[in-house]
C-alpha positions as CSV (number, residue, x, y, z in Angstrom):
1,M,30.1,-50.5,28.0
2,L,30.2,-53.0,25.4
3,V,33.7,-54.2,23.8
4,I,32.1,-54.5,20.1
5,P,34.6,-56.6,17.4
6,A,34.8,-55.3,14.0
7,I,34.3,-57.2,11.0
8,D,35.3,-55.0,7.5
9,L,34.8,-57.0,4.7
10,K,36.2,-56.2,1.1
11,D,36.3,-58.3,-1.5
12,G,34.3,-61.0,0.3
13,R,37.2,-61.0,3.2
14,C,38.0,-59.8,6.6
15,V,40.3,-56.8,6.6
16,R,41.4,-53.7,8.2
17,L,42.0,-50.8,6.6
18,R,44.5,-47.4,7.7
19,Q,42.0,-44.3,7.9
20,G,39.8,-45.8,5.5
21,D,42.5,-46.3,2.7
22,M,40.8,-49.1,0.2
23,A,44.2,-49.1,-1.3
24,A,45.8,-49.8,2.5
25,E,44.9,-53.3,3.9
26,T,45.6,-55.6,5.8
27,V,43.7,-59.1,5.1
28,Y,42.9,-61.4,8.3
29,S,40.6,-63.9,7.1
30,D,39.2,-65.9,4.2
31,D,36.5,-67.2,6.6
32,V,34.1,-64.8,7.3
33,P,31.9,-66.8,9.7
34,A,35.2,-68.6,11.5
35,V,35.7,-64.8,12.3
36,A,32.4,-64.4,13.6
37,R,32.5,-67.2,15.5
38,Q,35.6,-66.6,17.0
39,W,34.2,-63.4,18.5
40,Q,31.2,-65.6,19.8
41,Q,33.5,-67.5,21.4
42,A,35.3,-65.0,23.0
43,G,32.1,-63.6,24.9
44,A,31.3,-60.8,22.7
45,S,27.5,-59.9,22.7
46,L,27.5,-57.8,19.7
47,I,29.4,-57.2,16.4
48,H,29.9,-55.1,13.9
49,V,30.0,-55.5,10.3
50,V,30.9,-53.0,7.9
51,D,30.7,-53.8,3.8
52,L,34.0,-51.6,2.5
53,N,32.7,-52.1,-0.8
54,G,29.3,-51.4,-0.2
55,A,30.1,-48.1,1.4
56,V,32.3,-47.0,-1.9
57,D,29.6,-48.1,-4.5
58,G,26.6,-47.2,-2.6
59,E,24.3,-51.1,-2.4
60,P,25.4,-54.0,-1.1
61,R,28.8,-55.4,-2.3
62,N,28.9,-58.4,0.8
63,L,25.6,-59.4,1.1
64,P,26.5,-63.2,1.2
65,Q,29.5,-63.3,3.7
66,I,26.8,-61.3,5.8
67,E,24.3,-63.5,5.6
68,A,26.6,-66.4,6.5
69,I,27.6,-64.6,9.5
70,I,24.2,-63.9,10.6
71,R,23.6,-67.9,10.0
72,T,26.9,-68.6,12.0
73,V,26.2,-66.8,15.4
74,T,23.8,-66.1,17.8
75,V,24.7,-62.7,19.2
76,K,23.1,-59.4,17.8
77,V,24.9,-58.3,14.4
78,Q,24.6,-54.7,13.2
79,V,26.1,-53.6,9.4
80,G,26.7,-50.5,8.2
81,G,28.1,-50.0,4.3
82,G,26.1,-49.2,1.3
83,I,23.0,-48.9,3.2
84,R,21.1,-46.5,0.5
85,S,17.6,-47.9,0.0
86,I,14.8,-48.6,2.2
87,E,14.4,-52.2,0.3
88,T,18.2,-52.7,1.8
89,V,16.9,-51.5,5.0
90,R,13.7,-54.3,5.0
91,R,16.3,-57.1,3.0
92,Y,19.3,-56.7,5.9
93,L,16.6,-56.5,8.7
94,G,14.7,-59.2,7.5
95,A,17.6,-61.3,7.1
96,G,18.4,-61.3,11.2
97,V,20.5,-57.9,11.5
98,T,20.0,-56.2,14.6
99,R,20.4,-53.0,13.6
100,L,22.1,-51.1,10.5
101,V,24.1,-48.1,10.2
102,L,23.5,-44.8,8.2
103,G,26.1,-42.7,7.5
104,T,26.0,-41.0,3.9
105,A,22.5,-41.2,4.0
106,A,22.0,-39.7,6.9
107,L,23.3,-36.5,5.2
108,T,22.1,-36.7,1.6
109,D,19.0,-38.5,1.8
110,R,17.0,-37.0,4.8
111,S,13.6,-38.5,3.8
112,F,15.3,-41.9,3.7
113,L,16.5,-41.8,6.7
114,E,13.0,-40.8,8.1
115,K,11.4,-43.4,6.5
116,A,13.7,-45.9,8.0
117,C,13.8,-44.7,11.3
118,L,9.7,-44.2,11.2
119,E,9.4,-48.4,10.1
120,F,12.3,-49.3,12.5
121,P,12.6,-47.3,15.5
122,H,15.9,-47.3,17.4
123,Q,17.1,-50.2,15.0
124,I,18.6,-47.3,13.0
125,L,22.1,-46.0,14.2
126,L,23.9,-42.9,12.7
127,G,27.2,-43.7,11.5
128,L,28.9,-39.9,12.3
129,D,32.5,-40.5,10.7
130,A,34.3,-37.2,10.5
131,R,37.4,-36.3,9.4
132,D,38.9,-32.3,10.9
133,G,35.4,-32.5,12.5
134,K,33.6,-32.8,9.5
135,V,30.8,-35.4,7.6
136,A,32.7,-37.8,5.4
137,V,30.5,-39.9,3.0
138,R,30.8,-42.4,0.5
139,G,33.3,-44.9,2.4
140,W,35.2,-42.0,3.5
141,T,36.3,-40.8,0.0
142,A,34.8,-37.7,-0.1
143,V,34.1,-34.9,2.5
144,S,31.3,-32.6,3.0
145,E,31.3,-29.0,4.2
146,T,29.3,-30.4,7.6
147,K,30.4,-30.3,11.0
148,A,29.4,-33.3,12.6
149,T,27.8,-32.1,15.6
150,D,25.9,-29.7,13.0
151,L,24.6,-32.7,11.7
152,L,24.0,-34.6,15.1
153,G,22.2,-31.9,15.9
154,Q,19.7,-32.1,13.3
155,L,19.0,-35.6,13.9
156,E,17.4,-34.4,17.6
157,G,14.1,-36.2,17.4
158,H,14.5,-39.4,15.0
159,A,14.2,-43.0,16.8
160,L,17.4,-43.4,15.9
161,G,19.0,-46.3,18.4
162,A,22.4,-44.8,18.9
163,V,25.0,-42.5,17.2
164,I,28.6,-44.3,16.3
165,Y,31.4,-41.6,16.7
166,T,34.8,-42.6,14.1
167,D,37.5,-40.2,13.8
168,I,38.8,-41.1,10.3
169,A,42.4,-39.4,11.4
170,R,42.5,-42.7,14.3
171,D,40.9,-45.3,12.5
172,G,43.5,-48.3,12.0
173,M,46.4,-46.5,13.6
174,L,46.0,-47.8,16.8
175,G,47.4,-44.3,18.5
176,G,44.2,-44.0,20.9
177,P,40.7,-42.4,20.6
178,N,39.5,-38.6,20.2
179,L,38.3,-38.1,23.6
180,T,37.7,-34.4,23.1
181,A,36.0,-35.3,19.9
182,L,34.0,-38.3,21.9
183,R,33.3,-35.6,25.0
184,E,31.8,-33.2,22.8
185,V,29.6,-35.9,20.5
186,V,28.9,-37.2,24.2
187,E,27.2,-34.3,25.6
188,L,25.5,-33.4,22.6
189,S,23.6,-36.5,21.8
190,S,20.3,-37.7,23.2
191,F,21.1,-41.1,21.8
192,P,23.3,-43.4,23.3
193,V,26.9,-42.8,21.8
194,I,29.4,-45.7,20.3
195,A,33.1,-44.8,19.7
196,S,35.0,-46.1,16.9
197,G,38.7,-45.0,15.6
198,G,42.4,-46.0,17.6
199,I,41.4,-47.9,20.4
200,S,43.9,-50.2,21.0
201,R,44.4,-50.6,24.7
202,V,42.1,-51.7,27.9
203,E,43.4,-47.9,29.5
204,D,41.6,-46.2,25.9
205,L,38.6,-48.7,27.2
206,K,38.4,-47.0,30.2
207,A,38.9,-43.7,28.8
208,V,36.0,-43.9,26.6
209,Q,34.1,-45.6,29.5
210,A,34.8,-42.3,31.9
211,L,32.7,-40.2,29.4
212,G,29.5,-41.6,31.3
213,H,26.8,-43.7,31.2
214,Q,25.6,-42.7,27.7
215,V,28.4,-44.5,25.8
216,E,26.8,-47.4,25.0
217,G,29.9,-49.4,23.4
218,A,33.3,-49.1,21.7
219,I,34.5,-50.8,18.4
220,V,37.4,-52.5,18.0
221,G,38.9,-53.4,15.1
222,K,42.6,-53.6,14.2
223,A,44.1,-53.8,17.9
224,L,42.2,-57.2,18.5
225,Y,43.3,-58.8,15.1
226,D,46.8,-57.5,15.3
227,G,46.6,-59.2,19.1
228,K,47.6,-55.3,21.2
229,L,44.6,-55.9,22.7
230,D,42.9,-59.4,24.2
231,Y,39.2,-59.2,23.9
232,R,39.0,-60.9,27.1
233,V,41.4,-59.2,29.4
234,A,39.5,-56.3,27.7
235,L,35.9,-57.1,28.9
236,A,37.5,-58.7,32.3
237,A,39.2,-55.2,32.6
238,L,35.9,-53.1,32.2
239,G,33.8,-56.0,34.3
240,E,36.0,-54.4,37.0
241,A,36.1,-51.1,36.3
């Protein structure tokens, strides 16, 4: 199982939010490429990048920083946040991004999602962000009436590369993942699953890994930046599991 470091971008800087609240940020670095280089040197084979401004505004807002990451590292990079058009998909993938995460568009613009999956099979990931079990959209600023598990079921048959499940209440809180919800997603999904939200200890990673081989990875953010989880120690622990 991959341990995937996250780089969340807001106003050109690497930050972390609490439960997706744009006003509750902690800034960790103004040098975004250096952060990406740090995770590559620590052993990451995949980095998860989120354009937080883009997620709210509906179009890329931190593209220069993302392009700088691509130029700096040789490992795979997946990007989410504000991807609402096929032109944006083509631009990112043409720039060297490996995979793209669609969240809002998966719920609100199914024809776009289908077109992206057809043109770039298995390079599109479903960002399944849930608050109290329901899908949140537009950078988590709005919550739909659609259950996350229902949306997942509706997308069976699409050429998605994976589904990233985030429990918003756990995100940035360091309280551990929602294993009950994750287990349900793993059982329902025909796609590989990536866990996100609340992972702060090696024990959390092992608990996610124990959900089965369908779990491709776990995204970790705040715990790494706050020093509560050592990335190299995490990799070593999962290798021994």
